[in-house]
PDB file of N, CA, C and O in Angstrom:
ATOM      1  N   MET A   1       3.438  11.172  32.022  1.00  0.00           N
ATOM      2  CA  MET A   1       2.983  12.540  32.193  1.00  0.00           C
ATOM      3  C   MET A   1       3.661  13.406  31.137  1.00  0.00           C
ATOM      4  O   MET A   1       4.883  13.371  30.993  1.00  0.00           O
ATOM      5  N   ALA A   2       2.895  14.159  30.422  1.00  0.00           N
ATOM      6  CA  ALA A   2       3.428  15.051  29.393  1.00  0.00           C
ATOM      7  C   ALA A   2       3.148  16.498  29.804  1.00  0.00           C
ATOM      8  O   ALA A   2       2.142  16.799  30.447  1.00  0.00           O
ATOM      9  N   VAL A   3       4.050  17.365  29.420  1.00  0.00           N
ATOM     10  CA  VAL A   3       3.936  18.782  29.734  1.00  0.00           C
ATOM     11  C   VAL A   3       3.426  19.507  28.504  1.00  0.00           C
ATOM     12  O   VAL A   3       3.885  19.255  27.390  1.00  0.00           O
ATOM     13  N   ASP A   4       2.474  20.411  28.707  1.00  0.00           N
ATOM     14  CA  ASP A   4       1.976  21.223  27.595  1.00  0.00           C
ATOM     15  C   ASP A   4       2.479  22.662  27.766  1.00  0.00           C
ATOM     16  O   ASP A   4       3.128  22.983  28.761  1.00  0.00           O
ATOM     17  N   ASN A   5       2.180  23.509  26.806  1.00  0.00           N
ATOM     18  CA  ASN A   5       2.669  24.889  26.824  1.00  0.00           C
ATOM     19  C   ASN A   5       2.187  25.659  28.045  1.00  0.00           C
ATOM     20  O   ASN A   5       2.925  26.469  28.607  1.00  0.00           O
ATOM     21  N   GLN A   6       0.946  25.403  28.455  1.00  0.00           N
ATOM     22  CA  GLN A   6       0.400  26.099  29.624  1.00  0.00           C
ATOM     23  C   GLN A   6       1.178  25.712  30.890  1.00  0.00           C
ATOM     24  O   GLN A   6       1.440  26.559  31.744  1.00  0.00           O
ATOM     25  N   THR A   7       1.541  24.444  31.002  1.00  0.00           N
ATOM     26  CA  THR A   7       2.317  23.994  32.156  1.00  0.00           C
ATOM     27  C   THR A   7       3.709  24.615  32.142  1.00  0.00           C
ATOM     28  O   THR A   7       4.225  25.003  33.190  1.00  0.00           O
ATOM     29  N   VAL A   8       4.317  24.713  30.967  1.00  0.00           N
ATOM     30  CA  VAL A   8       5.633  25.354  30.855  1.00  0.00           C
ATOM     31  C   VAL A   8       5.542  26.808  31.311  1.00  0.00           C
ATOM     32  O   VAL A   8       6.413  27.283  32.041  1.00  0.00           O
ATOM     33  N   GLU A   9       4.509  27.509  30.893  1.00  0.00           N
ATOM     34  CA  GLU A   9       4.332  28.904  31.305  1.00  0.00           C
ATOM     35  C   GLU A   9       4.137  29.013  32.812  1.00  0.00           C
ATOM     36  O   GLU A   9       4.645  29.943  33.439  1.00  0.00           O
ATOM     37  N   GLN A  10       3.403  28.063  33.400  1.00  0.00           N
ATOM     38  CA  GLN A  10       3.181  28.086  34.842  1.00  0.00           C
ATOM     39  C   GLN A  10       4.485  27.798  35.598  1.00  0.00           C
ATOM     40  O   GLN A  10       4.781  28.450  36.599  1.00  0.00           O
ATOM     41  N   ILE A  11       5.250  26.832  35.120  1.00  0.00           N
ATOM     42  CA  ILE A  11       6.543  26.524  35.743  1.00  0.00           C
ATOM     43  C   ILE A  11       7.478  27.726  35.636  1.00  0.00           C
ATOM     44  O   ILE A  11       8.182  28.059  36.589  1.00  0.00           O
ATOM     45  N   ALA A  12       7.481  28.368  34.483  1.00  0.00           N
ATOM     46  CA  ALA A  12       8.326  29.549  34.288  1.00  0.00           C
ATOM     47  C   ALA A  12       7.917  30.666  35.248  1.00  0.00           C
ATOM     48  O   ALA A  12       8.771  31.346  35.817  1.00  0.00           O
ATOM     49  N   PHE A  13       6.620  30.851  35.424  1.00  0.00           N
ATOM     50  CA  PHE A  13       6.137  31.888  36.337  1.00  0.00           C
ATOM     51  C   PHE A  13       6.552  31.580  37.777  1.00  0.00           C
ATOM     52  O   PHE A  13       7.042  32.459  38.485  1.00  0.00           O
ATOM     53  N   LEU A  14       6.356  30.335  38.206  1.00  0.00           N
ATOM     54  CA  LEU A  14       6.674  29.957  39.580  1.00  0.00           C
ATOM     55  C   LEU A  14       8.172  30.009  39.862  1.00  0.00           C
ATOM     56  O   LEU A  14       8.582  30.310  40.983  1.00  0.00           O
ATOM     57  N   SER A  15       8.990  29.717  38.855  1.00  0.00           N
ATOM     58  CA  SER A  15      10.436  29.727  39.053  1.00  0.00           C
ATOM     59  C   SER A  15      11.063  31.061  38.652  1.00  0.00           C
ATOM     60  O   SER A  15      12.286  31.203  38.650  1.00  0.00           O
ATOM     61  N   ARG A  16      10.229  32.023  38.317  1.00  0.00           N
ATOM     62  CA  ARG A  16      10.676  33.373  37.947  1.00  0.00           C
ATOM     63  C   ARG A  16      11.622  33.353  36.750  1.00  0.00           C
ATOM     64  O   ARG A  16      12.612  34.084  36.715  1.00  0.00           O
ATOM     65  N   LEU A  17      11.301  32.500  35.763  1.00  0.00           N
ATOM     66  CA  LEU A  17      12.078  32.431  34.531  1.00  0.00           C
ATOM     67  C   LEU A  17      11.317  33.120  33.416  1.00  0.00           C
ATOM     68  O   LEU A  17      10.089  33.055  33.359  1.00  0.00           O
ATOM     69  N   LYS A  18      12.044  33.778  32.534  1.00  0.00           N
ATOM     70  CA  LYS A  18      11.405  34.388  31.371  1.00  0.00           C
ATOM     71  C   LYS A  18      11.720  33.510  30.168  1.00  0.00           C
ATOM     72  O   LYS A  18      12.875  33.375  29.765  1.00  0.00           O
ATOM     73  N   ILE A  19      10.687  32.924  29.609  1.00  0.00           N
ATOM     74  CA  ILE A  19      10.855  32.072  28.434  1.00  0.00           C
ATOM     75  C   ILE A  19      10.181  32.778  27.266  1.00  0.00           C
ATOM     76  O   ILE A  19       8.983  33.059  27.301  1.00  0.00           O
ATOM     77  N   ASP A  20      10.965  33.060  26.234  1.00  0.00           N
ATOM     78  CA  ASP A  20      10.417  33.722  25.060  1.00  0.00           C
ATOM     79  C   ASP A  20       9.368  32.839  24.399  1.00  0.00           C
ATOM     80  O   ASP A  20       9.413  31.613  24.492  1.00  0.00           O
ATOM     81  N   GLU A  21       8.447  33.476  23.744  1.00  0.00           N
ATOM     82  CA  GLU A  21       7.352  32.772  23.063  1.00  0.00           C
ATOM     83  C   GLU A  21       7.896  31.800  22.014  1.00  0.00           C
ATOM     84  O   GLU A  21       7.344  30.715  21.834  1.00  0.00           O
ATOM     85  N   ASN A  22       8.973  32.180  21.321  1.00  0.00           N
ATOM     86  CA  ASN A  22       9.532  31.313  20.285  1.00  0.00           C
ATOM     87  C   ASN A  22      10.339  30.150  20.866  1.00  0.00           C
ATOM     88  O   ASN A  22      10.661  29.210  20.140  1.00  0.00           O
ATOM     89  N   LYS A  23      10.668  30.195  22.150  1.00  0.00           N
ATOM     90  CA  LYS A  23      11.393  29.102  22.810  1.00  0.00           C
ATOM     91  C   LYS A  23      10.462  28.198  23.620  1.00  0.00           C
ATOM     92  O   LYS A  23      10.911  27.223  24.223  1.00  0.00           O
ATOM     93  N   LEU A  24       9.175  28.517  23.634  1.00  0.00           N
ATOM     94  CA  LEU A  24       8.216  27.773  24.448  1.00  0.00           C
ATOM     95  C   LEU A  24       8.120  26.312  24.012  1.00  0.00           C
ATOM     96  O   LEU A  24       8.126  25.410  24.849  1.00  0.00           O
ATOM     97  N   GLU A  25       8.034  26.084  22.731  1.00  0.00           N
ATOM     98  CA  GLU A  25       7.912  24.711  22.209  1.00  0.00           C
ATOM     99  C   GLU A  25       9.185  23.908  22.496  1.00  0.00           C
ATOM    100  O   GLU A  25       9.118  22.736  22.865  1.00  0.00           O
ATOM    101  N   GLU A  26      10.333  24.544  22.324  1.00  0.00           N
ATOM    102  CA  GLU A  26      11.610  23.880  22.596  1.00  0.00           C
ATOM    103  C   GLU A  26      11.737  23.514  24.078  1.00  0.00           C
ATOM    104  O   GLU A  26      12.214  22.434  24.425  1.00  0.00           O
ATOM    105  N   THR A  27      11.300  24.434  24.942  1.00  0.00           N
ATOM    106  CA  THR A  27      11.354  24.177  26.384  1.00  0.00           C
ATOM    107  C   THR A  27      10.400  23.048  26.758  1.00  0.00           C
ATOM    108  O   THR A  27      10.731  22.201  27.588  1.00  0.00           O
ATOM    109  N   LYS A  28       9.234  23.034  26.154  1.00  0.00           N
ATOM    110  CA  LYS A  28       8.276  21.950  26.411  1.00  0.00           C
ATOM    111  C   LYS A  28       8.879  20.600  26.027  1.00  0.00           C
ATOM    112  O   LYS A  28       8.731  19.623  26.761  1.00  0.00           O
ATOM    113  N   ASP A  29       9.552  20.542  24.890  1.00  0.00           N
ATOM    114  CA  ASP A  29      10.190  19.294  24.459  1.00  0.00           C
ATOM    115  C   ASP A  29      11.276  18.864  25.437  1.00  0.00           C
ATOM    116  O   ASP A  29      11.406  17.677  25.737  1.00  0.00           O
ATOM    117  N   GLU A  30      12.059  19.824  25.937  1.00  0.00           N
ATOM    118  CA  GLU A  30      13.106  19.506  26.913  1.00  0.00           C
ATOM    119  C   GLU A  30      12.512  18.965  28.209  1.00  0.00           C
ATOM    120  O   GLU A  30      13.018  17.989  28.764  1.00  0.00           O
ATOM    121  N   PHE A  31      11.441  19.594  28.696  1.00  0.00           N
ATOM    122  CA  PHE A  31      10.776  19.102  29.906  1.00  0.00           C
ATOM    123  C   PHE A  31      10.271  17.673  29.697  1.00  0.00           C
ATOM    124  O   PHE A  31      10.419  16.823  30.575  1.00  0.00           O
ATOM    125  N   ASN A  32       9.683  17.417  28.551  1.00  0.00           N
ATOM    126  CA  ASN A  32       9.160  16.079  28.281  1.00  0.00           C
ATOM    127  C   ASN A  32      10.281  15.050  28.179  1.00  0.00           C
ATOM    128  O   ASN A  32      10.107  13.907  28.601  1.00  0.00           O
ATOM    129  N   LYS A  33      11.424  15.437  27.626  1.00  0.00           N
ATOM    130  CA  LYS A  33      12.571  14.524  27.581  1.00  0.00           C
ATOM    131  C   LYS A  33      13.035  14.173  28.989  1.00  0.00           C
ATOM    132  O   LYS A  33      13.352  13.019  29.278  1.00  0.00           O
ATOM    133  N   ILE A  34      13.073  15.167  29.853  1.00  0.00           N
ATOM    134  CA  ILE A  34      13.492  14.942  31.238  1.00  0.00           C
ATOM    135  C   ILE A  34      12.513  14.010  31.941  1.00  0.00           C
ATOM    136  O   ILE A  34      12.924  13.079  32.633  1.00  0.00           O
ATOM    137  N   LEU A  35      11.226  14.259  31.764  1.00  0.00           N
ATOM    138  CA  LEU A  35      10.223  13.412  32.407  1.00  0.00           C
ATOM    139  C   LEU A  35      10.273  11.982  31.874  1.00  0.00           C
ATOM    140  O   LEU A  35      10.087  11.033  32.634  1.00  0.00           O
ATOM    141  N   ASN A  36      10.522  11.821  30.580  1.00  0.00           N
ATOM    142  CA  ASN A  36      10.656  10.476  30.010  1.00  0.00           C
ATOM    143  C   ASN A  36      11.877   9.767  30.578  1.00  0.00           C
ATOM    144  O   ASN A  36      11.835   8.562  30.826  1.00  0.00           O
ATOM    145  N   TRP A  37      12.959  10.499  30.786  1.00  0.00           N
ATOM    146  CA  TRP A  37      14.165   9.911  31.354  1.00  0.00           C
ATOM    147  C   TRP A  37      13.923   9.461  32.795  1.00  0.00           C
ATOM    148  O   TRP A  37      14.384   8.394  33.201  1.00  0.00           O
ATOM    149  N   VAL A  38      13.198  10.278  33.567  1.00  0.00           N
ATOM    150  CA  VAL A  38      12.867   9.904  34.944  1.00  0.00           C
ATOM    151  C   VAL A  38      11.973   8.665  34.952  1.00  0.00           C
ATOM    152  O   VAL A  38      12.154   7.779  35.787  1.00  0.00           O
ATOM    153  N   ALA A  39      11.022   8.595  34.041  1.00  0.00           N
ATOM    154  CA  ALA A  39      10.166   7.421  33.949  1.00  0.00           C
ATOM    155  C   ALA A  39      10.987   6.178  33.593  1.00  0.00           C
ATOM    156  O   ALA A  39      10.720   5.084  34.091  1.00  0.00           O
ATOM    157  N   GLU A  40      11.972   6.356  32.739  1.00  0.00           N
ATOM    158  CA  GLU A  40      12.856   5.249  32.364  1.00  0.00           C
ATOM    159  C   GLU A  40      13.675   4.780  33.571  1.00  0.00           C
ATOM    160  O   GLU A  40      13.891   3.580  33.745  1.00  0.00           O
ATOM    161  N   LEU A  41      14.125   5.715  34.398  1.00  0.00           N
ATOM    162  CA  LEU A  41      14.869   5.360  35.604  1.00  0.00           C
ATOM    163  C   LEU A  41      14.006   4.582  36.593  1.00  0.00           C
ATOM    164  O   LEU A  41      14.502   3.702  37.296  1.00  0.00           O
ATOM    165  N   GLN A  42      12.720   4.905  36.645  1.00  0.00           N
ATOM    166  CA  GLN A  42      11.818   4.222  37.575  1.00  0.00           C
ATOM    167  C   GLN A  42      11.612   2.758  37.194  1.00  0.00           C
ATOM    168  O   GLN A  42      11.178   1.964  38.029  1.00  0.00           O
ATOM    169  N   GLU A  43      11.911   2.391  35.963  1.00  0.00           N
ATOM    170  CA  GLU A  43      11.751   1.016  35.525  1.00  0.00           C
ATOM    171  C   GLU A  43      12.909   0.119  35.974  1.00  0.00           C
ATOM    172  O   GLU A  43      12.804  -1.106  35.913  1.00  0.00           O
ATOM    173  N   VAL A  44      14.004   0.720  36.419  1.00  0.00           N
ATOM    174  CA  VAL A  44      15.172  -0.054  36.833  1.00  0.00           C
ATOM    175  C   VAL A  44      14.874  -0.759  38.149  1.00  0.00           C
ATOM    176  O   VAL A  44      14.371  -0.148  39.092  1.00  0.00           O
ATOM    177  N   ASN A  45      15.189  -2.059  38.203  1.00  0.00           N
ATOM    178  CA  ASN A  45      14.959  -2.853  39.404  1.00  0.00           C
ATOM    179  C   ASN A  45      16.067  -2.564  40.417  1.00  0.00           C
ATOM    180  O   ASN A  45      17.236  -2.858  40.166  1.00  0.00           O
ATOM    181  N   THR A  46      15.697  -1.993  41.551  1.00  0.00           N
ATOM    182  CA  THR A  46      16.669  -1.661  42.595  1.00  0.00           C
ATOM    183  C   THR A  46      16.360  -2.396  43.901  1.00  0.00           C
ATOM    184  O   THR A  46      16.721  -1.927  44.980  1.00  0.00           O
ATOM    185  N   ASP A  47      15.694  -3.540  43.803  1.00  0.00           N
ATOM    186  CA  ASP A  47      15.280  -4.262  45.006  1.00  0.00           C
ATOM    187  C   ASP A  47      16.459  -4.700  45.864  1.00  0.00           C
ATOM    188  O   ASP A  47      16.409  -4.549  47.084  1.00  0.00           O
ATOM    189  N   ASN A  48      17.506  -5.231  45.273  1.00  0.00           N
ATOM    190  CA  ASN A  48      18.631  -5.761  46.039  1.00  0.00           C
ATOM    191  C   ASN A  48      19.845  -4.831  46.028  1.00  0.00           C
ATOM    192  O   ASN A  48      20.974  -5.281  46.220  1.00  0.00           O
ATOM    193  N   VAL A  49      19.619  -3.555  45.807  1.00  0.00           N
ATOM    194  CA  VAL A  49      20.705  -2.580  45.774  1.00  0.00           C
ATOM    195  C   VAL A  49      20.754  -1.864  47.119  1.00  0.00           C
ATOM    196  O   VAL A  49      19.761  -1.300  47.578  1.00  0.00           O
ATOM    197  N   GLU A  50      21.934  -1.900  47.742  1.00  0.00           N
ATOM    198  CA  GLU A  50      22.103  -1.246  49.039  1.00  0.00           C
ATOM    199  C   GLU A  50      22.142   0.268  48.850  1.00  0.00           C
ATOM    200  O   GLU A  50      22.697   0.765  47.870  1.00  0.00           O
ATOM    201  N   GLN A  51      21.555   0.991  49.786  1.00  0.00           N
ATOM    202  CA  GLN A  51      21.530   2.446  49.690  1.00  0.00           C
ATOM    203  C   GLN A  51      22.938   3.010  49.771  1.00  0.00           C
ATOM    204  O   GLN A  51      23.785   2.498  50.503  1.00  0.00           O
ATOM    205  N   LEU A  52      23.175   4.058  49.021  1.00  0.00           N
ATOM    206  CA  LEU A  52      24.462   4.719  49.009  1.00  0.00           C
ATOM    207  C   LEU A  52      24.420   5.881  49.998  1.00  0.00           C
ATOM    208  O   LEU A  52      23.628   6.811  49.848  1.00  0.00           O
ATOM    209  N   VAL A  53      25.266   5.815  50.991  1.00  0.00           N
ATOM    210  CA  VAL A  53      25.314   6.873  51.992  1.00  0.00           C
ATOM    211  C   VAL A  53      26.330   7.929  51.602  1.00  0.00           C
ATOM    212  O   VAL A  53      26.121   9.120  51.833  1.00  0.00           O
ATOM    213  N   SER A  54      27.433   7.488  51.007  1.00  0.00           N
ATOM    214  CA  SER A  54      28.494   8.400  50.608  1.00  0.00           C
ATOM    215  C   SER A  54      29.220   7.800  49.413  1.00  0.00           C
ATOM    216  O   SER A  54      29.285   6.578  49.275  1.00  0.00           O
ATOM    217  N   VAL A  55      29.760   8.640  48.558  1.00  0.00           N
ATOM    218  CA  VAL A  55      30.534   8.145  47.427  1.00  0.00           C
ATOM    219  C   VAL A  55      31.927   7.727  47.862  1.00  0.00           C
ATOM    220  O   VAL A  55      32.610   7.003  47.138  1.00  0.00           O
ATOM    221  N   ASN A  56      32.357   8.173  49.034  1.00  0.00           N
ATOM    222  CA  ASN A  56      33.666   7.805  49.577  1.00  0.00           C
ATOM    223  C   ASN A  56      33.486   6.644  50.537  1.00  0.00           C
ATOM    224  O   ASN A  56      32.733   6.746  51.505  1.00  0.00           O
ATOM    225  N   GLU A  57      34.164   5.554  50.279  1.00  0.00           N
ATOM    226  CA  GLU A  57      34.088   4.427  51.197  1.00  0.00           C
ATOM    227  C   GLU A  57      35.044   4.599  52.373  1.00  0.00           C
ATOM    228  O   GLU A  57      34.897   3.925  53.392  1.00  0.00           O
ATOM    229  N   GLU A  58      36.006   5.481  52.244  1.00  0.00           N
ATOM    230  CA  GLU A  58      36.957   5.741  53.316  1.00  0.00           C
ATOM    231  C   GLU A  58      36.491   6.943  54.122  1.00  0.00           C
ATOM    232  O   GLU A  58      35.801   7.825  53.610  1.00  0.00           O
ATOM    233  N   ASN A  59      36.876   6.962  55.383  1.00  0.00           N
ATOM    234  CA  ASN A  59      36.597   8.136  56.206  1.00  0.00           C
ATOM    235  C   ASN A  59      37.559   9.246  55.808  1.00  0.00           C
ATOM    236  O   ASN A  59      38.744   8.998  55.581  1.00  0.00           O
ATOM    237  N   LEU A  60      37.059  10.439  55.727  1.00  0.00           N
ATOM    238  CA  LEU A  60      37.906  11.562  55.362  1.00  0.00           C
ATOM    239  C   LEU A  60      38.739  12.003  56.560  1.00  0.00           C
ATOM    240  O   LEU A  60      38.259  12.025  57.693  1.00  0.00           O
ATOM    241  N   PHE A  61      39.973  12.347  56.293  1.00  0.00           N
ATOM    242  CA  PHE A  61      40.873  12.807  57.341  1.00  0.00           C
ATOM    243  C   PHE A  61      40.479  14.216  57.754  1.00  0.00           C
ATOM    244  O   PHE A  61      40.339  15.091  56.899  1.00  0.00           O
ATOM    245  N   CYS A  62      40.302  14.448  59.026  1.00  0.00           N
ATOM    246  CA  CYS A  62      39.987  15.779  59.548  1.00  0.00           C
ATOM    247  C   CYS A  62      41.217  16.332  60.240  1.00  0.00           C
ATOM    248  O   CYS A  62      41.734  15.737  61.186  1.00  0.00           O
ATOM    249  N   ARG A  63      41.673  17.460  59.768  1.00  0.00           N
ATOM    250  CA  ARG A  63      42.836  18.070  60.385  1.00  0.00           C
ATOM    251  C   ARG A  63      42.386  19.025  61.475  1.00  0.00           C
ATOM    252  O   ARG A  63      41.252  19.505  61.476  1.00  0.00           O
ATOM    253  N   GLU A  64      43.284  19.286  62.388  1.00  0.00           N
ATOM    254  CA  GLU A  64      42.997  20.215  63.472  1.00  0.00           C
ATOM    255  C   GLU A  64      43.020  21.642  62.933  1.00  0.00           C
ATOM    256  O   GLU A  64      43.910  22.001  62.161  1.00  0.00           O
ATOM    257  N   ASP A  65      42.062  22.443  63.329  1.00  0.00           N
ATOM    258  CA  ASP A  65      42.043  23.847  62.926  1.00  0.00           C
ATOM    259  C   ASP A  65      43.095  24.610  63.707  1.00  0.00           C
ATOM    260  O   ASP A  65      43.099  24.605  64.938  1.00  0.00           O
ATOM    261  N   VAL A  66      43.972  25.255  62.992  1.00  0.00           N
ATOM    262  CA  VAL A  66      45.028  26.041  63.621  1.00  0.00           C
ATOM    263  C   VAL A  66      45.021  27.420  62.982  1.00  0.00           C
ATOM    264  O   VAL A  66      45.100  27.551  61.761  1.00  0.00           O
ATOM    265  N   VAL A  67      44.928  28.434  63.809  1.00  0.00           N
ATOM    266  CA  VAL A  67      44.961  29.805  63.314  1.00  0.00           C
ATOM    267  C   VAL A  67      46.412  30.195  63.097  1.00  0.00           C
ATOM    268  O   VAL A  67      47.237  30.092  64.004  1.00  0.00           O
ATOM    269  N   LYS A  68      46.713  30.641  61.894  1.00  0.00           N
ATOM    270  CA  LYS A  68      48.073  31.094  61.634  1.00  0.00           C
ATOM    271  C   LYS A  68      48.028  32.304  60.720  1.00  0.00           C
ATOM    272  O   LYS A  68      47.137  32.430  59.880  1.00  0.00           O
ATOM    273  N   ASP A  69      48.978  33.175  60.889  1.00  0.00           N
ATOM    274  CA  ASP A  69      49.022  34.439  60.168  1.00  0.00           C
ATOM    275  C   ASP A  69      49.451  34.226  58.728  1.00  0.00           C
ATOM    276  O   ASP A  69      48.868  34.819  57.820  1.00  0.00           O
ATOM    277  N   GLY A  70      50.426  33.418  58.505  1.00  0.00           N
ATOM    278  CA  GLY A  70      50.935  33.205  57.164  1.00  0.00           C
ATOM    279  C   GLY A  70      52.099  34.110  56.825  1.00  0.00           C
ATOM    280  O   GLY A  70      52.923  33.780  55.972  1.00  0.00           O
ATOM    281  N   ASN A  71      52.168  35.247  57.488  1.00  0.00           N
ATOM    282  CA  ASN A  71      53.265  36.204  57.296  1.00  0.00           C
ATOM    283  C   ASN A  71      53.492  36.577  55.833  1.00  0.00           C
ATOM    284  O   ASN A  71      54.636  36.704  55.398  1.00  0.00           O
ATOM    285  N   ILE A  72      52.408  36.754  55.068  1.00  0.00           N
ATOM    286  CA  ILE A  72      52.550  37.161  53.665  1.00  0.00           C
ATOM    287  C   ILE A  72      51.702  38.402  53.369  1.00  0.00           C
ATOM    288  O   ILE A  72      51.232  38.603  52.249  1.00  0.00           O
ATOM    289  N   LYS A  73      51.522  39.217  54.394  1.00  0.00           N
ATOM    290  CA  LYS A  73      50.675  40.403  54.269  1.00  0.00           C
ATOM    291  C   LYS A  73      51.114  41.290  53.107  1.00  0.00           C
ATOM    292  O   LYS A  73      50.278  41.727  52.316  1.00  0.00           O
ATOM    293  N   ASN A  74      52.392  41.556  52.993  1.00  0.00           N
ATOM    294  CA  ASN A  74      52.880  42.451  51.933  1.00  0.00           C
ATOM    295  C   ASN A  74      52.671  41.829  50.550  1.00  0.00           C
ATOM    296  O   ASN A  74      52.366  42.544  49.596  1.00  0.00           O
ATOM    297  N   GLU A  75      52.830  40.517  50.429  1.00  0.00           N
ATOM    298  CA  GLU A  75      52.609  39.856  49.145  1.00  0.00           C
ATOM    299  C   GLU A  75      51.139  39.934  48.740  1.00  0.00           C
ATOM    300  O   GLU A  75      50.825  40.119  47.564  1.00  0.00           O
ATOM    301  N   VAL A  76      50.244  39.793  49.709  1.00  0.00           N
ATOM    302  CA  VAL A  76      48.814  39.887  49.412  1.00  0.00           C
ATOM    303  C   VAL A  76      48.456  41.301  48.996  1.00  0.00           C
ATOM    304  O   VAL A  76      47.703  41.495  48.043  1.00  0.00           O
ATOM    305  N   LEU A  77      48.981  42.281  49.692  1.00  0.00           N
ATOM    306  CA  LEU A  77      48.653  43.674  49.386  1.00  0.00           C
ATOM    307  C   LEU A  77      49.208  44.126  48.043  1.00  0.00           C
ATOM    308  O   LEU A  77      48.759  45.144  47.518  1.00  0.00           O
ATOM    309  N   LYS A  78      50.165  43.410  47.470  1.00  0.00           N
ATOM    310  CA  LYS A  78      50.663  43.735  46.133  1.00  0.00           C
ATOM    311  C   LYS A  78      49.586  43.521  45.073  1.00  0.00           C
ATOM    312  O   LYS A  78      49.634  44.138  44.009  1.00  0.00           O
ATOM    313  N   ASN A  79      48.614  42.650  45.354  1.00  0.00           N
ATOM    314  CA  ASN A  79      47.584  42.281  44.380  1.00  0.00           C
ATOM    315  C   ASN A  79      46.350  43.170  44.419  1.00  0.00           C
ATOM    316  O   ASN A  79      45.481  43.037  43.557  1.00  0.00           O
ATOM    317  N   VAL A  80      46.245  44.066  45.383  1.00  0.00           N
ATOM    318  CA  VAL A  80      45.033  44.878  45.516  1.00  0.00           C
ATOM    319  C   VAL A  80      45.212  46.199  44.777  1.00  0.00           C
ATOM    320  O   VAL A  80      46.329  46.709  44.679  1.00  0.00           O
ATOM    321  N   PRO A  81      44.119  46.757  44.255  1.00  0.00           N
ATOM    322  CA  PRO A  81      44.240  48.025  43.546  1.00  0.00           C
ATOM    323  C   PRO A  81      44.596  49.197  44.464  1.00  0.00           C
ATOM    324  O   PRO A  81      45.262  50.140  44.038  1.00  0.00           O
ATOM    325  N   LEU A  82      44.151  49.137  45.730  1.00  0.00           N
ATOM    326  CA  LEU A  82      44.396  50.256  46.637  1.00  0.00           C
ATOM    327  C   LEU A  82      44.528  49.726  48.063  1.00  0.00           C
ATOM    328  O   LEU A  82      43.692  48.952  48.530  1.00  0.00           O
ATOM    329  N   SER A  83      45.585  50.154  48.742  1.00  0.00           N
ATOM    330  CA  SER A  83      45.750  49.782  50.154  1.00  0.00           C
ATOM    331  C   SER A  83      46.230  51.001  50.921  1.00  0.00           C
ATOM    332  O   SER A  83      46.932  51.861  50.391  1.00  0.00           O
ATOM    333  N   GLU A  84      45.829  51.049  52.191  1.00  0.00           N
ATOM    334  CA  GLU A  84      46.257  52.134  53.068  1.00  0.00           C
ATOM    335  C   GLU A  84      46.549  51.564  54.445  1.00  0.00           C
ATOM    336  O   GLU A  84      45.783  50.753  54.967  1.00  0.00           O
ATOM    337  N   PHE A  85      47.649  51.987  55.025  1.00  0.00           N
ATOM    338  CA  PHE A  85      48.031  51.595  56.386  1.00  0.00           C
ATOM    339  C   PHE A  85      48.114  50.073  56.553  1.00  0.00           C
ATOM    340  O   PHE A  85      47.866  49.550  57.639  1.00  0.00           O
ATOM    341  N   GLY A  86      48.466  49.367  55.469  1.00  0.00           N
ATOM    342  CA  GLY A  86      48.612  47.923  55.555  1.00  0.00           C
ATOM    343  C   GLY A  86      47.310  47.143  55.464  1.00  0.00           C
ATOM    344  O   GLY A  86      47.272  45.965  55.819  1.00  0.00           O
ATOM    345  N   TYR A  87      46.233  47.786  54.991  1.00  0.00           N
ATOM    346  CA  TYR A  87      44.933  47.138  54.862  1.00  0.00           C
ATOM    347  C   TYR A  87      44.367  47.401  53.466  1.00  0.00           C
ATOM    348  O   TYR A  87      44.813  48.306  52.762  1.00  0.00           O
ATOM    349  N   PHE A  88      43.361  46.582  53.075  1.00  0.00           N
ATOM    350  CA  PHE A  88      42.632  46.847  51.837  1.00  0.00           C
ATOM    351  C   PHE A  88      41.894  48.159  51.975  1.00  0.00           C
ATOM    352  O   PHE A  88      41.328  48.438  53.032  1.00  0.00           O
ATOM    353  N   ALA A  89      41.886  48.970  50.934  1.00  0.00           N
ATOM    354  CA  ALA A  89      41.123  50.212  50.924  1.00  0.00           C
ATOM    355  C   ALA A  89      40.054  50.095  49.853  1.00  0.00           C
ATOM    356  O   ALA A  89      40.336  49.726  48.713  1.00  0.00           O
ATOM    357  N   VAL A  90      38.828  50.412  50.231  1.00  0.00           N
ATOM    358  CA  VAL A  90      37.688  50.333  49.304  1.00  0.00           C
ATOM    359  C   VAL A  90      36.940  51.651  49.334  1.00  0.00           C
ATOM    360  O   VAL A  90      37.015  52.382  50.321  1.00  0.00           O
ATOM    361  N   PRO A  91      36.211  51.969  48.254  1.00  0.00           N
ATOM    362  CA  PRO A  91      35.444  53.207  48.256  1.00  0.00           C
ATOM    363  C   PRO A  91      34.308  53.151  49.292  1.00  0.00           C
ATOM    364  O   PRO A  91      33.763  52.086  49.582  1.00  0.00           O
ATOM    365  N   LYS A  92      33.977  54.296  49.824  1.00  0.00           N
ATOM    366  CA  LYS A  92      32.894  54.394  50.783  1.00  0.00           C
ATOM    367  C   LYS A  92      31.569  54.136  50.073  1.00  0.00           C
ATOM    368  O   LYS A  92      31.292  54.740  49.037  1.00  0.00           O
ATOM    369  N   VAL A  93      30.752  53.244  50.622  1.00  0.00           N
ATOM    370  CA  VAL A  93      29.477  52.900  49.982  1.00  0.00           C
ATOM    371  C   VAL A  93      28.282  53.367  50.794  1.00  0.00           C
ATOM    372  O   VAL A  93      27.162  53.350  50.282  1.00  0.00           O
ATOM    373  N   VAL A  94      28.476  53.784  52.042  1.00  0.00           N
ATOM    374  CA  VAL A  94      27.393  54.255  52.900  1.00  0.00           C
ATOM    375  C   VAL A  94      27.739  55.664  53.353  1.00  0.00           C
ATOM    376  O   VAL A  94      28.867  55.954  53.752  1.00  0.00           O
ATOM    377  N   GLU A  95      26.750  56.520  53.282  1.00  0.00           N
ATOM    378  CA  GLU A  95      26.999  57.892  53.719  1.00  0.00           C
ATOM    379  C   GLU A  95      26.459  58.124  55.100  1.00  0.00           C
ATOM    380  O   GLU A  95      26.579  59.227  55.633  1.00  0.00           O
TER     381      GLU A  95
END
């Protein structure tokens, strides 16, 4: 399957992308390279290959959720541009 300029324009419209007229040919070539690569992948024999469920063969350790304060409120507030009464202060955005 090959992509033509009209198909590139349709894909750009559907995906809400703006492709300049001078980049249309380059984009078409890139799409065709991708499609050729996918076609090449389809030629690989995967009959005796077991499906991959996860890249990790080990079970991941799950820790218990514990709520803790951290007791570093003053250190955190040192990094903010504006604080009042021990909290972040932000400009009013709703009237």
